[in-house]
C-alpha positions as CSV (number, residue, x, y, z in Angstrom):
1,M,0.0,0.0,0.0
2,S,1.1,3.6,-0.5
3,Q,3.0,5.7,2.0
4,A,0.2,8.2,1.6
5,V,-2.4,5.8,3.0
6,I,-0.1,4.8,5.8
7,S,0.4,8.5,6.7
8,Q,-3.3,9.1,6.7
9,I,-4.0,6.2,9.0
10,K,-1.3,7.4,11.3
11,E,-2.8,10.9,11.4
12,M,-6.1,9.3,12.4
13,G,-4.4,8.1,15.6
14,L,-4.6,4.4,14.6
15,T,-1.7,2.0,14.7
16,T,0.2,1.5,11.5
17,D,1.7,-1.8,12.6
18,G,0.3,-4.7,10.7
19,I,-2.0,-2.8,8.3
20,K,-3.7,-5.1,5.8
21,R,-5.6,-4.4,2.7
22,V,-9.0,-6.1,3.0
23,E,-12.4,-6.0,1.2
24,G,-13.8,-2.5,1.8
25,G,-10.7,-0.8,3.0
26,Y,-7.7,-1.4,5.4
27,L,-7.7,-3.5,8.6
28,V,-6.0,-1.8,11.5
29,E,-5.6,-2.5,15.2
30,G,-6.6,-6.1,14.5
31,D,-10.3,-5.6,13.9
32,I,-11.1,-2.1,12.7
33,V,-11.8,-1.5,9.0
34,I,-10.9,2.0,7.7
35,T,-12.6,2.7,4.4
36,D,-11.5,5.1,1.7
37,E,-14.4,7.3,2.8
38,N,-13.0,7.4,6.3
39,L,-9.6,8.4,5.0
40,A,-11.2,11.3,3.1
41,Q,-13.1,12.7,6.0
42,K,-12.0,15.7,7.9
43,P,-13.9,15.6,11.2
44,D,-15.1,18.9,12.6
45,Y,-14.7,17.9,16.2
46,Q,-11.2,17.0,17.4
47,L,-11.2,17.5,21.1
48,L,-8.7,14.7,21.8
49,R,-7.0,13.3,24.8
50,V,-4.2,10.7,25.2
51,G,-4.8,8.9,28.4
52,D,-4.1,5.7,30.3
53,Q,-7.0,3.3,30.4
54,E,-10.3,5.3,30.1
55,Q,-13.2,4.5,27.9
56,Y,-13.0,6.3,24.5
57,R,-15.2,7.1,21.6
58,T,-14.5,8.4,18.1
59,S,-15.5,11.7,16.6
60,N,-18.1,9.9,14.6
61,L,-21.3,8.7,16.3
62,V,-24.7,7.4,15.3
63,S,-27.4,10.1,15.2
64,V,-30.2,8.9,17.5
65,G,-32.2,12.0,18.4
66,S,-34.7,11.0,21.0
67,G,-34.3,7.3,20.1
68,R,-33.3,5.1,17.2
69,T,-33.5,1.3,16.5
70,I,-30.7,-0.3,14.5
71,S,-31.4,-3.6,12.8
72,I,-28.8,-6.4,12.6
73,Q,-28.9,-9.2,10.1
74,V,-27.0,-12.5,10.3
75,S,-25.9,-14.1,7.1
76,I,-27.5,-17.5,6.4
77,Y,-24.0,-18.7,5.7
78,L,-23.0,-18.3,9.4
79,P,-23.7,-21.1,11.8
80,S,-26.9,-20.8,14.0
81,A,-24.7,-20.1,17.0
82,Y,-24.1,-16.7,15.6
83,V,-27.9,-16.0,15.6
84,T,-27.9,-17.0,19.3
85,A,-24.9,-14.8,19.9
86,T,-26.5,-11.9,18.1
87,D,-29.7,-12.2,20.1
88,E,-27.6,-12.1,23.3
89,L,-25.6,-9.1,22.3
90,I,-28.9,-7.3,21.5
91,R,-30.2,-8.2,24.9
92,R,-27.1,-6.9,26.6
93,Y,-27.4,-3.5,24.8
94,N,-31.1,-3.2,25.1
95,N,-31.0,-4.0,28.8
96,Q,-29.2,-0.7,29.3
97,S,-32.3,1.3,28.3
98,L,-30.2,3.5,25.9
99,R,-31.6,5.9,23.3
100,I,-30.0,3.5,20.7
101,R,-31.6,0.0,20.6
102,F,-31.1,-3.1,18.4
103,V,-33.3,-5.6,16.7
104,R,-32.4,-8.7,14.7
105,V,-34.0,-9.0,11.2
106,T,-33.8,-11.6,8.5
107,S,-33.3,-9.1,5.6
108,G,-32.3,-5.5,5.1
109,G,-30.2,-5.2,8.2
110,Q,-28.4,-1.9,8.8
111,I,-25.5,-3.9,10.2
112,F,-24.9,-7.1,8.3
113,L,-22.9,-10.0,9.9
114,S,-21.2,-12.1,7.3
115,K,-18.5,-14.7,7.0
116,A,-15.0,-13.4,6.8
117,P,-13.0,-14.3,3.7
118,D,-11.0,-17.6,3.8
119,G,-7.6,-17.1,5.3
120,S,-8.6,-14.1,7.5
121,T,-6.3,-13.7,10.5
122,Y,-8.7,-11.8,12.7
123,L,-11.7,-13.0,14.7
124,A,-14.0,-10.3,13.5
125,S,-13.8,-6.9,12.0
126,A,-15.9,-3.7,11.8
127,G,-15.6,0.0,11.3
128,F,-16.7,3.4,12.6
129,P,-19.9,5.3,11.9
130,S,-20.2,7.8,9.1
131,D,-22.9,10.4,8.3
132,G,-24.7,9.6,11.5
133,N,-25.2,6.0,10.6
134,P,-23.5,2.9,12.1
135,F,-20.9,1.0,10.1
136,N,-22.8,-1.5,8.1
137,S,-20.7,-4.6,8.1
138,I,-19.2,-7.0,10.5
139,K,-17.0,-9.8,9.1
140,V,-16.9,-12.8,11.3
141,N,-14.1,-15.5,11.2
142,S,-16.5,-18.3,12.2
143,D,-13.8,-20.9,11.3
144,A,-11.5,-19.5,13.9
145,I,-14.1,-18.7,16.5
146,G,-16.1,-21.9,16.2
147,T,-19.6,-22.4,17.6
148,A,-19.1,-23.1,21.3
149,N,-20.1,-20.6,24.0
150,A,-22.5,-18.7,21.7
151,S,-24.2,-16.7,24.5
152,T,-20.9,-15.8,26.2
153,Y,-17.7,-15.8,24.2
154,I,-19.2,-15.3,20.7
155,A,-21.7,-12.7,22.0
156,T,-18.8,-10.8,23.6
157,I,-16.9,-10.7,20.3
158,L,-19.9,-9.5,18.4
159,A,-20.9,-7.0,21.0
160,H,-17.4,-5.6,20.7
161,E,-17.7,-5.2,17.0
162,V,-21.1,-3.5,17.3
163,G,-19.4,-1.2,19.7
164,H,-17.1,-0.1,16.9
165,C,-20.0,0.2,14.5
166,I,-21.6,2.8,16.9
167,G,-18.4,4.7,17.5
168,Y,-16.4,3.3,20.4
169,R,-12.6,2.8,20.3
170,H,-10.6,0.1,22.1
171,T,-10.5,0.9,25.8
172,D,-6.8,0.1,25.7
173,Y,-6.1,1.8,22.3
174,M,-3.2,3.7,23.9
175,D,-1.5,0.5,25.1
176,R,-2.7,-2.7,23.4
177,S,-0.3,-4.7,25.5
178,Y,-2.8,-4.4,28.3
179,S,-5.1,-7.0,26.7
180,C,-3.0,-8.3,23.8
181,G,0.5,-8.7,25.5
182,G,3.7,-7.7,23.7
183,S,5.4,-4.3,23.9
184,Y,3.9,-1.0,25.1
185,S,2.6,1.3,22.4
186,N,0.6,4.6,22.5
187,E,-0.5,5.9,19.1
188,G,-1.5,9.3,20.5
189,A,-4.3,11.5,19.5
190,G,-5.5,11.7,15.9
191,T,-8.2,12.9,13.6
192,V,-10.5,9.8,14.1
193,G,-11.0,10.9,17.7
194,A,-10.0,9.4,21.0
195,I,-12.3,11.3,23.2
196,H,-12.4,10.5,26.9
197,I,-15.9,9.7,28.2
198,P,-16.5,11.6,31.5
199,G,-17.1,9.4,34.5
200,T,-15.0,6.5,33.3
201,P,-11.8,5.6,35.3
202,T,-8.3,6.8,34.5
203,G,-6.8,3.5,35.8
204,P,-6.9,0.1,34.1
205,S,-10.3,-0.9,33.0
206,S,-10.2,-4.7,33.5
207,G,-12.9,-6.7,31.7
208,S,-14.2,-3.9,29.5
209,W,-16.1,-5.1,26.4
210,M,-14.0,-2.8,24.3
211,L,-10.6,-4.2,25.2
212,A,-8.6,-4.9,22.0
213,C,-7.9,-8.6,22.6
214,I,-9.9,-11.5,24.2
215,G,-8.8,-14.9,25.4
216,S,-10.5,-18.0,23.9
217,G,-13.8,-18.7,25.7
218,Q,-13.8,-15.5,27.7
219,N,-17.0,-13.7,28.5
220,R,-17.1,-9.9,29.0
221,Y,-20.4,-8.4,30.0
222,F,-20.6,-4.6,30.4
223,T,-18.6,-3.4,33.5
224,S,-19.9,-0.5,35.5
225,S,-17.5,1.8,33.6
226,D,-18.8,0.4,30.3
227,V,-22.4,1.2,31.4
228,T,-21.3,4.7,32.2
229,A,-19.7,5.0,28.7
230,L,-22.8,3.6,27.0
231,N,-25.2,5.9,28.9
232,Y,-23.1,9.0,28.4
233,V,-23.0,8.7,24.7
234,Y,-26.4,7.0,24.0
């Protein structure tokens, strides 16, 4: 890929390590798809903060007004466990009584869960909202994830990707070693937005649904700080 693309992604405040060209754009930070449209955008709001382990959102959010329901469709080519997992992630979000709600549909979904291309190295991938709408696609590596623990492990993975679709960044974006291991890295602030959500902690946020990496079979329901982050934004 060109140096110009790498520079643009860096300016967004996203890691440039391990960037991969994928269908629809570029895969960064392991599970976030940056589209050509994202690269072309110049966000109006760039109040950014580089922190330690707070909850963060991007500059782009879903327009909800007094309330909005987002539909999620699961591809017929995914195992039935992913329908079970989707129903569970919807229950988790809707139980928070947010202004944004979710419903599963069998056609015309605003967010479409489909099987990741053969040979994909990620568990799942998604992107950030644009023009007030959620990112419309979640690619799921069902071969790698499997079908066990649908209402816990798989639901956690899908709830995480939906979190990206509605504008949340990784809780540990500034130091992926917190959940992924490896060396420390802090990408800093950039144009995509790393906006601290008031009321969330400045210390390590163990168990957050938006941590970058997850252990096999792990279940992450919303922590109290996650609930604060969800309610503050939506």
